[in-house]
GUVOMAR-843079 format. One record per residue: x, y, z of N, C-alpha, C in turn; residue number from 0. Coordinates in Angstrom, 2 decimals, padded with zeros to 5 digits, always signed. Example, Ala and Ser with C-alpha at 12.3 -4.5 7.8 and 13.67 -1.06 7.14 Angstrom:
2
+---------+---------+---------+---------+---------+---------+---------+---------+---------+-----+
|     npx |     npy |     npz |    capx |    capy |    capz |     cpx |     cpy |     cpz |   n |
+---------+---------+---------+---------+---------+---------+---------+---------+---------+-----+
| +013.19 | -005.69 | +007.80 | +012.30 | -004.50 | +007.80 | +013.20 | -003.30 | +007.80 |   0 |
| +012.85 | -002.25 | +007.08 | +013.67 | -001.06 | +007.14 | +012.90 | +000.03 | +007.87 |   1 |
+---------+---------+---------+---------+---------+---------+---------+---------+---------+-----+
END
This chain:
116
+---------+---------+---------+---------+---------+---------+---------+---------+---------+-----+
|     npx |     npy |     npz |    capx |    capy |    capz |     cpx |     cpy |     cpz |   n |
+---------+---------+---------+---------+---------+---------+---------+---------+---------+-----+
| +010.90 | +008.11 | -016.29 | +010.85 | +006.39 | -015.48 | +010.67 | +006.77 | -013.97 |   0 |
| +010.07 | +006.22 | -013.25 | +009.48 | +005.98 | -012.03 | +009.63 | +004.51 | -011.37 |   1 |
| +010.28 | +004.96 | -010.88 | +011.01 | +003.26 | -009.87 | +009.45 | +003.00 | -008.37 |   2 |
| +009.10 | +001.85 | -008.36 | +008.57 | +002.00 | -007.04 | +009.03 | +000.82 | -005.85 |   3 |
| +009.94 | +001.14 | -005.34 | +010.06 | +000.22 | -004.35 | +009.27 | -000.94 | -003.56 |   4 |
| +008.52 | -001.83 | -003.08 | +007.94 | -002.13 | -002.15 | +009.04 | -003.29 | -000.79 |   5 |
| +008.29 | -003.23 | +000.21 | +008.95 | -003.81 | +001.27 | +008.18 | -004.04 | +002.51 |   6 |
| +008.40 | -005.33 | +002.65 | +007.51 | -005.40 | +003.94 | +006.39 | -006.69 | +004.18 |   7 |
| +006.38 | -007.16 | +003.00 | +005.18 | -008.78 | +002.80 | +005.79 | -010.01 | +003.90 |   8 |
| +005.17 | -010.75 | +003.36 | +005.66 | -012.01 | +004.29 | +004.84 | -012.75 | +004.57 |   9 |
| +005.23 | -013.67 | +005.94 | +004.02 | -014.70 | +006.44 | +003.86 | -014.23 | +007.97 |  10 |
| +002.09 | -014.22 | +008.78 | +001.92 | -014.29 | +009.73 | +001.02 | -014.66 | +010.63 |  11 |
| +000.85 | -014.54 | +011.67 | -000.01 | -015.79 | +011.77 | -000.94 | -014.62 | +011.99 |  12 |
| -003.17 | -015.26 | +012.02 | -003.95 | -014.39 | +012.89 | -003.83 | -013.61 | +013.62 |  13 |
| -003.74 | -012.30 | +013.83 | -004.20 | -011.21 | +014.67 | -002.53 | -010.64 | +014.65 |  14 |
| -002.04 | -011.09 | +013.92 | -000.49 | -010.36 | +014.13 | -000.08 | -008.70 | +012.91 |  15 |
| +000.49 | -008.54 | +012.79 | +001.12 | -007.62 | +012.37 | +002.18 | -006.96 | +011.31 |  16 |
| +001.66 | -006.46 | +010.35 | +003.21 | -006.49 | +008.97 | +003.05 | -004.76 | +009.12 |  17 |
| +004.01 | -004.19 | +008.34 | +004.50 | -003.35 | +007.51 | +004.54 | -003.32 | +006.57 |  18 |
| +003.77 | -002.39 | +005.42 | +004.39 | -002.86 | +004.24 | +005.02 | -001.38 | +004.05 |  19 |
| +006.30 | -000.70 | +002.78 | +006.66 | +000.62 | +002.65 | +006.61 | +000.24 | +001.48 |  20 |
| +006.53 | +001.77 | +000.70 | +007.50 | +001.62 | -000.72 | +007.81 | +003.00 | -000.78 |  21 |
| +008.72 | +002.90 | -001.59 | +009.28 | +004.47 | -001.85 | +009.72 | +004.56 | -003.17 |  22 |
| +009.03 | +005.70 | -003.79 | +009.33 | +006.15 | -005.31 | +011.01 | +007.07 | -005.51 |  23 |
| +011.02 | +006.47 | -007.32 | +012.23 | +007.02 | -007.03 | +012.17 | +007.29 | -008.39 |  24 |
| +013.09 | +008.49 | -009.73 | +012.98 | +008.33 | -011.03 | +012.24 | +009.99 | -011.32 |  25 |
| +012.09 | +009.95 | -012.46 | +011.80 | +011.08 | -012.56 | +010.23 | +011.13 | -012.61 |  26 |
| +009.92 | +011.87 | -010.97 | +008.94 | +012.55 | -010.25 | +009.12 | +013.57 | -010.03 |  27 |
| +007.72 | +014.71 | -010.42 | +008.65 | +016.18 | -009.56 | +007.76 | +016.52 | -008.71 |  28 |
| +006.25 | +015.74 | -008.60 | +005.86 | +015.44 | -006.91 | +004.33 | +014.45 | -007.53 |  29 |
| +003.93 | +013.91 | -006.02 | +003.34 | +013.12 | -006.07 | +002.21 | +014.28 | -005.33 |  30 |
| +000.42 | +013.95 | -006.71 | -000.56 | +014.19 | -005.47 | -000.94 | +013.01 | -004.28 |  31 |
| -000.65 | +011.28 | -005.27 | -001.63 | +010.14 | -004.12 | -000.71 | +009.10 | -004.06 |  32 |
| -000.48 | +008.66 | -002.91 | -000.09 | +007.32 | -003.04 | -001.11 | +006.24 | -001.95 |  33 |
| -001.01 | +005.22 | -002.49 | -002.20 | +004.17 | -001.72 | -000.87 | +003.17 | -001.76 |  34 |
| -002.27 | +002.32 | -001.49 | -001.71 | +000.39 | -001.09 | -003.39 | +000.03 | -002.00 |  35 |
| -003.07 | -001.24 | -002.98 | -004.03 | -002.03 | -003.23 | -003.59 | -002.88 | -002.76 |  36 |
| -004.75 | -003.60 | -003.23 | -004.47 | -005.62 | -003.20 | -005.13 | -006.42 | -003.89 |  37 |
| -004.93 | -007.34 | -004.45 | -005.14 | -008.09 | -005.40 | -005.56 | -009.79 | -004.97 |  38 |
| -006.96 | -010.45 | -004.94 | -006.87 | -011.83 | -004.80 | -006.49 | -012.34 | -006.28 |  39 |
| -006.84 | -013.76 | -005.81 | -006.62 | -014.63 | -006.67 | -007.54 | -014.71 | -007.59 |  40 |
| -008.02 | -014.39 | -008.69 | -008.71 | -014.72 | -009.93 | -009.82 | -012.91 | -009.44 |  41 |
| -009.58 | -012.35 | -009.13 | -009.83 | -010.85 | -008.63 | -009.56 | -009.70 | -009.06 |  42 |
| -009.69 | -008.67 | -009.77 | -009.66 | -007.35 | -009.57 | -008.76 | -006.97 | -008.55 |  43 |
| -008.09 | -006.24 | -009.24 | -007.00 | -005.23 | -007.79 | -008.17 | -003.90 | -007.45 |  44 |
| -008.37 | -004.17 | -005.86 | -008.88 | -003.41 | -004.87 | -008.57 | -002.18 | -003.91 |  45 |
| -008.76 | -001.05 | -003.91 | -008.20 | -000.53 | -002.79 | -008.09 | -000.80 | -001.49 |  46 |
| -007.43 | -000.30 | -000.96 | -007.23 | -000.65 | +000.81 | -006.99 | +000.35 | +001.45 |  47 |
| -005.93 | +001.69 | +000.72 | -005.78 | +002.66 | +001.36 | -005.42 | +003.57 | +000.98 |  48 |
| -005.68 | +005.26 | +001.03 | -004.78 | +006.36 | -000.14 | -004.95 | +007.30 | +000.51 |  49 |
| -003.40 | +008.20 | +000.57 | -003.79 | +009.44 | +000.88 | -002.82 | +010.01 | -000.03 |  50 |
| -003.88 | +011.03 | +000.20 | -003.30 | +012.84 | -000.67 | -002.06 | +013.28 | -000.75 |  51 |
| -001.92 | +014.02 | -000.61 | -000.76 | +014.73 | -000.27 | -000.58 | +016.01 | +000.05 |  52 |
| -002.29 | +016.70 | +000.57 | -002.35 | +017.52 | +002.30 | -002.79 | +016.69 | +003.37 |  53 |
| -002.80 | +015.49 | +003.15 | -002.52 | +014.21 | +004.40 | -004.45 | +013.38 | +004.66 |  54 |
| -004.89 | +013.65 | +003.52 | -006.41 | +013.06 | +004.09 | -006.27 | +011.57 | +003.53 |  55 |
| -006.60 | +010.71 | +003.94 | -006.97 | +009.38 | +003.84 | -007.99 | +008.60 | +003.60 |  56 |
| -008.12 | +007.12 | +003.08 | -009.70 | +006.97 | +003.14 | -009.09 | +005.27 | +003.04 |  57 |
| -010.00 | +004.73 | +003.34 | -009.57 | +003.45 | +003.22 | -011.07 | +002.63 | +003.18 |  58 |
| -010.56 | +001.14 | +003.01 | -011.63 | +000.09 | +002.38 | -012.44 | -000.07 | +003.82 |  59 |
| -013.78 | -000.22 | +003.48 | -013.72 | -000.62 | +004.79 | -013.81 | -001.89 | +005.67 |  60 |
| -013.61 | -002.77 | +004.77 | -013.10 | -003.79 | +005.46 | -011.65 | -004.25 | +006.83 |  61 |
| -011.00 | -002.59 | +006.27 | -009.60 | -002.56 | +006.55 | -009.91 | -000.94 | +008.12 |  62 |
| -010.67 | -000.97 | +007.53 | -010.92 | +000.71 | +008.99 | -010.70 | +000.06 | +009.82 |  63 |
| -009.58 | +000.59 | +010.72 | -009.77 | +000.82 | +012.52 | -008.51 | -000.94 | +012.85 |  64 |
| -008.20 | -001.23 | +011.26 | -006.57 | -002.22 | +011.39 | -006.31 | -001.70 | +010.90 |  65 |
| -006.17 | -001.39 | +009.96 | -004.83 | -000.65 | +008.36 | -004.86 | +001.04 | +009.02 |  66 |
| -004.06 | +001.79 | +009.08 | -002.96 | +002.40 | +008.98 | -002.10 | +003.33 | +008.21 |  67 |
| -002.66 | +004.41 | +006.71 | -001.51 | +004.30 | +005.60 | -000.61 | +005.51 | +006.58 |  68 |
| +000.40 | +005.98 | +005.87 | +000.91 | +006.94 | +006.18 | +001.71 | +007.25 | +005.13 |  69 |
| +002.32 | +009.22 | +005.06 | +003.69 | +009.00 | +003.60 | +004.31 | +010.18 | +004.53 |  70 |
| +005.99 | +009.98 | +003.98 | +006.72 | +010.88 | +004.23 | +007.11 | +011.40 | +002.54 |  71 |
| +006.46 | +012.55 | +002.66 | +006.83 | +013.54 | +001.43 | +007.90 | +014.12 | +001.13 |  72 |
| +008.46 | +014.10 | +002.63 | +010.19 | +014.72 | +002.02 | +011.25 | +012.90 | +001.18 |  73 |
| +010.23 | +012.04 | +001.58 | +011.74 | +010.46 | +001.09 | +010.39 | +010.14 | +000.17 |  74 |
| +009.54 | +010.47 | -000.74 | +008.45 | +010.28 | -001.32 | +008.08 | +007.90 | -001.05 |  75 |
| +007.61 | +008.13 | +000.08 | +007.33 | +006.99 | +000.56 | +006.40 | +006.92 | +001.25 |  76 |
| +005.21 | +006.10 | +001.12 | +004.23 | +005.61 | +001.85 | +004.40 | +003.63 | +002.54 |  77 |
| +003.48 | +004.21 | +003.60 | +003.76 | +002.98 | +004.30 | +002.24 | +002.47 | +005.11 |  78 |
| +002.45 | +001.58 | +005.38 | +000.75 | +000.57 | +005.45 | +000.57 | +000.16 | +006.75 |  79 |
| +000.58 | +000.31 | +007.73 | +000.64 | -000.28 | +008.32 | -000.72 | -001.09 | +009.14 |  80 |
| -000.38 | -002.22 | +009.11 | -001.17 | -004.03 | +009.54 | -001.63 | -004.42 | +010.86 |  81 |
| -002.13 | -004.18 | +010.86 | -002.91 | -005.04 | +012.42 | -003.70 | -005.58 | +012.21 |  82 |
| -004.05 | -006.26 | +013.58 | -004.72 | -007.78 | +013.82 | -005.52 | -008.29 | +011.96 |  83 |
| -004.47 | -008.06 | +011.91 | -004.49 | -009.13 | +010.18 | -005.62 | -010.23 | +010.46 |  84 |
| -005.70 | -010.54 | +009.32 | -006.36 | -011.52 | +009.30 | -006.67 | -012.73 | +008.07 |  85 |
| -006.83 | -013.82 | +007.62 | -006.89 | -014.87 | +006.70 | -007.26 | -013.85 | +005.21 |  86 |
| -008.18 | -013.10 | +005.56 | -008.63 | -012.53 | +004.45 | -008.23 | -011.60 | +003.59 |  87 |
| -006.83 | -010.94 | +004.54 | -006.18 | -010.19 | +004.42 | -005.16 | -010.46 | +003.21 |  88 |
| -004.92 | -012.74 | +003.20 | -004.04 | -012.91 | +002.17 | -004.31 | -012.44 | +000.96 |  89 |
| -003.19 | -011.89 | +000.32 | -003.25 | -011.21 | -001.27 | -002.03 | -010.87 | -001.89 |  90 |
| -001.99 | -009.83 | -002.54 | -000.49 | -009.32 | -002.82 | -001.24 | -007.79 | -003.58 |  91 |
| -000.12 | -007.01 | -002.37 | -000.23 | -006.04 | -001.76 | -000.16 | -005.34 | -003.01 |  92 |
| +000.06 | -004.27 | -003.99 | +000.64 | -003.69 | -004.43 | +000.88 | -002.30 | -004.02 |  93 |
| +002.09 | -001.39 | -004.41 | +002.03 | -000.03 | -004.01 | +001.40 | +000.81 | -005.12 |  94 |
| +000.87 | +002.28 | -005.31 | +000.40 | +003.14 | -006.45 | +000.82 | +004.45 | -006.17 |  95 |
| +001.16 | +005.27 | -006.27 | +001.10 | +006.46 | -006.47 | +000.72 | +007.90 | -008.00 |  96 |
| +000.40 | +008.50 | -007.43 | +000.08 | +009.19 | -008.72 | +000.30 | +010.35 | -008.91 |  97 |
| +001.12 | +010.63 | -010.25 | +002.22 | +012.16 | -009.88 | +001.34 | +013.31 | -010.44 |  98 |
| +002.51 | +014.15 | -010.42 | +001.29 | +015.64 | -010.66 | +000.21 | +015.91 | -011.72 |  99 |
| +000.43 | +014.48 | -012.46 | -000.77 | +015.35 | -013.77 | -001.32 | +013.50 | -013.42 | 100 |
| -001.80 | +013.29 | -012.36 | -002.48 | +012.47 | -011.93 | -001.92 | +010.52 | -012.66 | 101 |
| -000.89 | +010.51 | -013.08 | -000.77 | +009.45 | -013.62 | -000.25 | +008.61 | -012.61 | 102 |
| -000.77 | +007.18 | -013.28 | -000.87 | +005.88 | -011.99 | +000.88 | +005.38 | -012.32 | 103 |
| +001.49 | +004.70 | -011.25 | +002.34 | +003.92 | -011.51 | +002.45 | +003.38 | -010.22 | 104 |
| +002.96 | +001.71 | -010.88 | +002.38 | +000.87 | -009.75 | +003.66 | +000.34 | -009.12 | 105 |
| +004.11 | -000.62 | -008.25 | +005.14 | -001.39 | -007.63 | +005.17 | -002.67 | -008.31 | 106 |
| +005.70 | -003.79 | -008.34 | +005.86 | -005.10 | -008.51 | +004.98 | -006.17 | -007.93 | 107 |
| +004.15 | -005.71 | -006.69 | +003.58 | -006.45 | -005.80 | +003.97 | -007.04 | -004.45 | 108 |
| +003.58 | -007.01 | -003.52 | +004.53 | -007.87 | -002.68 | +003.57 | -008.79 | -002.20 | 109 |
| +003.86 | -009.73 | -001.68 | +002.72 | -011.08 | -000.69 | +002.72 | -010.67 | +000.48 | 110 |
| +001.15 | -011.13 | +000.89 | +001.51 | -011.06 | +002.44 | +000.03 | -012.10 | +003.03 | 111 |
| +000.56 | -013.43 | +003.11 | -000.09 | -013.89 | +003.99 | -000.25 | -014.32 | +005.52 | 112 |
| -001.62 | -014.65 | +005.46 | -001.92 | -014.04 | +006.92 | -002.48 | -016.50 | +007.32 | 113 |
| -001.63 | -016.77 | +007.68 | -001.99 | -018.39 | +008.22 | -001.33 | -018.30 | +009.27 | 114 |
| -002.34 | -019.59 | +010.09 | -001.80 | -020.27 | +010.89 | -000.17 | -021.62 | +010.38 | 115 |
+---------+---------+---------+---------+---------+---------+---------+---------+---------+-----+
END
């Protein structure tokens, strides 16, 4: 059993910042990749950013230069620093973890709303 606990969502004005964090616990020996996805109403979940165990990261084009993903391997934690937020970033954000066999696990989702 693997649990992912997310935190940090909320309401922010355009141009503001939020930091999302996610910690994995339970029966997980090692983690290959950690990342964040988001889902807009009526749309499929899409990748926002991911980072593998070696530290290489990738971002959706829409967030490059504004979002930064980081991970703490010792704490099984992944964070997403979101700056210069736009109304179009409004979505439910999901933490994703892939274990040593690349099995995916998902967090419960956290709402991010960017609005004045």
